[in-house]
matplotlib code that plots the C-alpha trace (Angstrom):
import matplotlib.pyplot as plt

x = [0.0, 2.9, 4.2, 0.8, 0.7, 4.1, 2.9, 0.1, 2.7, 4.6, 1.4, 0.5, 4.1, 3.8, 0.5, 2.0, 5.0, 2.9, 0.5, 3.5, 4.7, 1.2, 1.2, 4.6, 3.3, 6.0, 5.6, 4.4, 6.2, 4.4, 7.1, 8.1, 11.8, 11.8, 10.1, 12.7, 15.4, 13.6, 13.1, 16.6, 18.1, 14.9, 13.8, 10.2, 9.5, 10.5, 9.7, 12.2, 13.1, 11.0, 7.9, 8.4, 8.8, 5.6, 3.7, 5.5, 4.5, 0.8, 0.8, 2.5, 0.0, -2.9, -1.6, -1.0, -4.5, -6.1, -4.2, -5.3, -9.0, -8.8, -7.4, -10.3, -12.8, -13.8, -14.1, -11.1, -9.1, -5.6, -4.9, -5.7, -6.9, -4.5, -4.9, -4.3, -3.2, -1.8, -1.2, 2.5, 4.0, 7.2, 8.6, 10.5, 13.7, 12.5, 10.5, 11.0, 8.3, 8.3, 5.6, 2.6, 4.5, 6.2, 9.1, 8.9, 11.9, 12.1, 14.5, 18.0, 18.2, 14.5, 13.1, 12.2, 8.6, 7.0, 3.4, 1.6, -0.8, -4.2, -3.8, -0.9, -0.1, -1.9, 1.0, 4.5, 7.0, 9.3, 6.4, 5.7, 6.3, 5.1, 3.1, 0.9, 0.0, -3.4, -6.4, -9.8, -12.8, -10.7, -8.8, -5.2, -4.8, -1.7, -2.4, -0.1, 0.8, 2.3, 3.4, 2.1, 2.8, 0.1, -1.5, -0.7, -3.9, -4.1, -6.4, -4.9, -7.0, -8.1, -7.4, -9.9, -12.7, -14.4, -16.9, -19.1, -19.6, -22.4, -22.0, -25.1, -26.7, -29.2, -26.9, -23.2, -22.0, -23.8, -21.5, -22.0, -19.6, -21.1, -23.8, -22.8, -23.8, -23.1, -25.5, -24.3, -27.1, -26.4, -29.6, -27.6, -25.6, -28.7, -30.2, -27.1, -27.2, -30.9, -30.6, -27.5, -29.4, -32.4, -30.1, -28.3, -31.5, -32.8, -29.5, -29.6, -33.1, -32.2, -29.0, -30.4, -31.3, -27.9, -25.9, -23.5, -24.3, -22.2, -20.1, -19.3, -17.7, -14.4, -15.6, -15.4, -19.1, -18.7, -15.6, -17.5, -20.5, -18.3, -16.4, -19.6, -20.7, -17.4, -17.3, -20.8, -19.8, -16.6, -18.4, -20.9, -18.1, -16.1, -19.1, -19.8, -16.1, -16.0, -19.1, -17.4, -14.3, -16.6, -18.4, -15.1, -13.8, -16.9, -16.4, -12.8, -13.4, -16.2, -14.1, -11.2, -13.7, -15.0, -11.4, -12.1, -9.0, -10.6, -13.2, -15.1, -16.5, -19.1, -17.5, -19.9, -18.0, -20.2, -23.3, -23.8, -23.6, -27.4, -30.2, -32.6, -34.4, -33.4, -33.9, -32.0, -29.4, -28.6, -28.4, -25.9, -23.7, -23.6, -22.8, -19.1, -18.6, -14.9, -14.0, -15.8, -14.0, -10.7, -11.3, -12.2, -9.1, -6.7, -8.0, -8.1, -4.4, -3.5, -5.3, -3.7, -7.0, -7.1, -9.6, -10.9, -13.5, -16.4, -19.0, -22.1, -24.7, -27.9, -26.6, -29.6, -32.1, -30.7, -31.9, -28.9, -30.4, -27.9, -30.8, -32.7, -30.5, -33.4, -33.4, -36.4, -37.7, -35.6, -37.6, -38.5, -38.0, -35.4, -37.0, -36.2, -38.7, -38.2, -41.5, -39.9, -38.4, -39.9, -36.6, -36.9, -34.2, -32.7, -32.0, -28.5, -27.5, -28.7, -26.5, -23.5, -24.3, -24.1, -21.0, -19.2, -20.4, -18.9, -15.5, -15.7, -17.3, -20.1, -23.7, -26.5, -30.2, -30.5, -30.9, -27.7, -27.0, -27.0, -25.0, -26.3, -24.2, -24.9, -22.5, -22.6, -23.4, -27.1, -28.1, -28.8, -32.3, -34.6, -35.8, -39.1, -40.6, -40.0, -42.0, -44.9, -44.8, -44.8, -47.8, -49.7, -49.0, -49.4, -52.1, -54.8, -53.9, -55.9, -57.8, -59.5, -58.6, -56.6, -57.7, -55.6, -57.7, -56.5]
y = [0.0, 2.4, 1.7, 2.5, 5.7, 6.7, 6.1, 8.6, 11.1, 10.8, 11.3, 14.4, 15.8, 15.4, 17.3, 20.1, 20.5, 20.9, 23.3, 25.5, 25.4, 26.4, 29.4, 30.5, 30.0, 27.4, 24.3, 21.3, 18.1, 15.1, 12.9, 9.8, 10.1, 13.8, 12.9, 10.1, 12.7, 15.0, 12.3, 10.9, 10.6, 11.5, 9.2, 8.8, 6.6, 3.0, 3.1, 1.6, 3.3, 0.7, 1.6, 5.3, 5.0, 3.0, 6.0, 8.4, 6.1, 6.1, 9.9, 10.4, 8.1, 9.9, 13.3, 12.1, 10.5, 13.7, 15.8, 13.4, 13.6, 17.4, 17.6, 15.4, 17.9, 15.7, 16.9, 15.8, 17.1, 16.5, 14.7, 17.2, 15.2, 13.9, 10.3, 8.5, 5.1, 4.7, 1.3, 0.3, -1.9, -3.9, -5.2, -8.4, -8.5, -6.3, -9.0, -12.6, -15.3, -18.2, -20.7, -18.7, -15.4, -12.6, -10.4, -6.8, -4.5, -1.6, 1.3, 0.5, 0.0, -0.7, -4.0, -6.7, -6.7, -10.1, -10.3, -13.5, -14.9, -16.4, -18.8, -19.8, -17.9, -19.6, -18.9, -20.3, -18.3, -17.7, -16.1, -13.4, -9.9, -7.6, -7.5, -4.7, -4.0, -2.2, -1.9, -3.1, -2.3, -2.4, -5.6, -5.8, -7.4, -8.4, -8.2, -10.5, -9.9, -12.9, -13.3, -16.5, -18.0, -18.5, -22.0, -24.4, -26.1, -29.4, -27.9, -25.0, -21.8, -20.4, -16.6, -16.3, -17.8, -14.9, -15.0, -12.0, -11.2, -9.0, -7.8, -7.1, -6.9, -9.7, -11.9, -10.9, -12.7, -13.7, -15.1, -16.7, -18.4, -19.8, -22.3, -22.3, -20.0, -19.4, -17.6, -16.9, -16.1, -13.5, -13.7, -14.5, -11.3, -9.3, -10.8, -9.9, -6.3, -5.9, -7.4, -5.4, -2.2, -3.2, -4.0, -0.6, 1.3, -0.7, -0.1, 3.6, 3.8, 1.9, 3.9, 7.3, 8.1, 6.8, 8.5, 11.1, 14.8, 16.7, 18.2, 14.7, 13.3, 11.7, 10.4, 6.8, 6.1, 7.6, 5.5, 2.3, 3.2, 3.8, 0.6, -1.5, 0.2, -0.4, -4.0, -4.6, -2.8, -4.8, -8.2, -7.4, -6.3, -9.5, -11.6, -9.7, -9.8, -13.6, -14.0, -11.9, -14.1, -17.2, -15.8, -14.9, -18.4, -20.0, -17.8, -18.7, -22.4, -22.2, -20.3, -22.8, -25.7, -23.9, -23.1, -19.4, -17.3, -13.8, -12.4, -9.3, -7.7, -4.9, -1.8, -0.5, 2.8, 5.9, 4.0, 6.2, 9.5, 9.6, 10.0, 7.0, 7.4, 7.1, 3.3, 2.4, 5.0, 3.4, -0.1, 1.2, 3.0, 0.0, -2.4, -3.2, -3.5, -2.4, -5.2, -7.8, -6.5, -6.7, -10.3, -11.4, -9.7, -11.2, -14.7, -14.5, -13.4, -16.3, -18.7, -17.0, -15.5, -12.1, -9.5, -6.6, -4.0, -3.3, -0.5, -2.2, 0.6, -0.8, -4.4, -5.6, -4.1, -5.1, -8.3, -10.8, -12.4, -11.6, -11.1, -8.7, -6.6, -4.4, -2.2, -2.7, -1.2, -2.5, -5.2, -4.6, -8.3, -10.9, -12.1, -10.5, -10.7, -9.1, -8.1, -8.0, -11.5, -13.3, -14.0, -14.9, -15.3, -14.2, -10.5, -10.8, -13.5, -11.3, -8.6, -11.0, -12.1, -8.5, -7.7, -10.7, -9.6, -6.1, -7.8, -10.0, -13.1, -15.0, -14.2, -16.8, -16.7, -20.4, -21.1, -21.8, -24.5, -22.5, -23.6, -22.1, -21.4, -19.7, -17.6, -16.1, -17.5, -17.8, -15.4, -16.8, -15.3, -14.6, -11.2, -10.1, -9.6, -13.3, -14.2, -12.0, -13.7, -17.1, -16.2, -14.8, -17.9, -20.5, -23.1, -23.7, -26.5, -29.8, -30.1, -33.5, -37.0, -39.2, -42.8, -45.6, -48.0, -51.5]
z = [0.0, 0.6, -2.8, -4.4, -2.3, -3.5, -7.0, -6.3, -5.1, -8.4, -10.4, -8.3, -8.8, -12.6, -12.6, -10.5, -12.7, -15.8, -14.0, -13.1, -16.7, -17.9, -15.5, -16.9, -20.5, -21.0, -23.1, -21.0, -20.8, -22.4, -23.8, -21.8, -22.6, -21.5, -18.2, -17.6, -17.9, -15.5, -12.8, -13.1, -9.6, -7.8, -4.9, -3.9, -0.9, -1.6, -5.3, -7.7, -11.0, -12.9, -10.8, -11.2, -14.9, -15.1, -13.6, -16.0, -18.9, -17.8, -17.5, -20.8, -22.6, -21.0, -22.2, -25.8, -26.0, -24.7, -27.3, -30.1, -29.0, -28.8, -32.3, -33.5, -32.0, -29.0, -25.4, -23.4, -20.4, -19.4, -16.2, -13.4, -10.5, -7.9, -7.1, -3.8, -5.2, -8.7, -10.3, -10.6, -13.3, -13.3, -16.6, -17.2, -15.2, -12.4, -10.6, -9.6, -9.5, -7.0, -6.1, -4.8, -4.5, -6.5, -5.4, -6.7, -7.0, -4.6, -3.9, -2.9, 0.9, 1.3, 2.6, 0.2, -1.1, -1.6, -2.8, -1.9, -4.5, -3.9, -6.8, -9.1, -12.2, -15.2, -17.6, -17.9, -15.9, -18.9, -20.9, -18.3, -19.7, -16.8, -13.6, -12.4, -8.8, -8.3, -6.1, -7.4, -5.2, -2.0, -3.0, -4.0, -7.4, -9.3, -13.1, -15.1, -18.8, -20.7, -24.3, -25.8, -29.2, -31.7, -31.6, -34.4, -35.4, -37.3, -39.9, -41.7, -41.6, -45.0, -45.1, -47.9, -45.8, -44.1, -41.3, -40.3, -36.7, -35.3, -31.7, -29.7, -26.2, -26.4, -28.3, -27.6, -30.7, -33.9, -36.6, -40.1, -42.5, -45.7, -44.6, -40.9, -38.1, -34.4, -32.0, -28.5, -26.0, -23.4, -21.3, -18.2, -18.7, -19.2, -16.1, -14.2, -15.3, -14.6, -11.1, -10.4, -11.4, -9.2, -6.3, -6.7, -6.6, -3.6, -1.8, -2.5, -1.1, 2.0, 2.6, 1.8, 5.5, 6.6, 3.9, 5.4, 4.7, 2.3, 5.0, 6.4, 3.3, 4.0, 7.4, 8.4, 7.6, 4.2, 3.4, 4.5, 2.3, -0.7, -0.1, -0.1, -3.3, -5.1, -4.1, -5.5, -8.7, -9.0, -8.5, -11.3, -13.6, -13.0, -13.9, -17.1, -18.1, -17.6, -19.8, -22.5, -22.4, -22.6, -25.7, -27.4, -26.7, -28.3, -31.3, -31.9, -31.4, -33.9, -36.4, -36.1, -36.7, -39.8, -41.0, -40.9, -41.4, -41.3, -38.9, -40.1, -37.0, -37.1, -35.6, -32.8, -32.4, -32.4, -31.4, -28.4, -30.3, -30.9, -28.4, -28.6, -25.3, -21.7, -21.4, -24.5, -23.8, -20.5, -22.2, -24.8, -22.2, -19.9, -22.7, -22.4, -26.2, -26.0, -23.6, -25.8, -28.9, -27.1, -25.9, -29.4, -30.8, -28.3, -28.7, -32.4, -32.5, -30.3, -32.8, -35.8, -37.1, -38.7, -37.4, -39.4, -38.4, -40.8, -40.8, -39.5, -40.4, -42.0, -41.9, -39.8, -42.2, -45.5, -47.2, -47.6, -50.7, -53.5, -56.0, -53.7, -51.4, -50.5, -47.4, -45.2, -42.0, -39.0, -37.3, -33.6, -32.7, -33.6, -36.8, -40.1, -43.0, -46.4, -48.1, -51.5, -51.9, -48.9, -47.2, -43.5, -40.9, -37.6, -37.5, -35.9, -38.4, -41.2, -39.9, -39.7, -43.3, -44.6, -42.6, -44.2, -47.6, -47.0, -46.3, -49.4, -47.9, -49.6, -48.8, -49.3, -49.0, -47.9, -44.1, -42.3, -39.7, -36.5, -33.4, -30.1, -27.1, -23.7, -21.6, -18.2, -14.7, -13.9, -11.1, -7.7, -7.8, -10.7, -11.9, -10.3, -13.8, -14.5, -11.3, -12.4, -15.8, -14.3, -12.1, -15.1, -17.3, -14.6, -15.1, -12.3, -10.0, -10.0, -6.8, -7.4, -6.5, -8.9, -9.1, -10.7, -12.8, -13.7]

ax = plt.figure().add_subplot(projection="3d")
ax.plot(x, y, z, "-o")
ax.set_aspect("equal")
plt.show()
């Protein structure tokens, strides 16, 4: 914890130096190499040079990303808030791994720092590239980065064989390749998000009388309240992230079985730029599409599959029949029906067909053989709306006496 606090001191010092340069109308320091020359010989707590440079790297990357977004016309601010605990990264050669523990390098003369692990590292020790120490919802976490070689499959992948992938909320992944299809259901993920939202609202209503007043922020009661909220948020995020990794794994296994060498994925960037109502706006903004895309990209690279992004506009409302290709009204449900040629199919699979066609894949009007998969952990309790539906659709109980004859 002292190391993370020292990392926060380094972050605050970088912000203060640039603020002073702004006041003097001097050019700020953004480059990593220039910052390394500035901090040469500086000692901060028990931080080693590798840990200090990891904070400098994080600050430099944040500044360059902000500058790029401002040049593109987007709203972005440079780092201006001082942090208490900043993640620290140690690259290969600055840490040592032993069974169930990791030794991190510290400043010269300081005591050795050993981090005990709750479970073994799932990667070979020689493949480790870096470790990152951080705090996630009050828990200390050691994030491990490993460099793995691409897998050598028995069946050679065909780079010319293209599969279209449509990302969504109800179905996280819908993919098609020639006559085959994959449909991954994310109902467990949606149930997790709905119940988490309901629990958050109920928790806020219950804790409203006990919430500290504005002048009491920073008190012990306030810290305890924020800790419970962060832990609940972190638990929900972990379950959703695990479901995304499962969906990406199913997609890559299906692609390898179909000898697909290229995945054309519909690019969801810019989907939140338009106002589509408060309910759907919340769904789009809580949809972790970036993490799902990253999980697919990482697993595809490990399997030797190429990933390309394709514009997905109007793909769910265009008929995939090569002789029709008419644009119809977007269906409100999951079923797509073309009034011109009579084509019928699943809306998400239709979108995946059109995405593959944009990348050069073949599009067909014949039904595909669809493989169904489920991801996510079923919730411990059901949604209240499901209980009401069960009560509405339940049949009356038989109150008579059953008699066996013969």
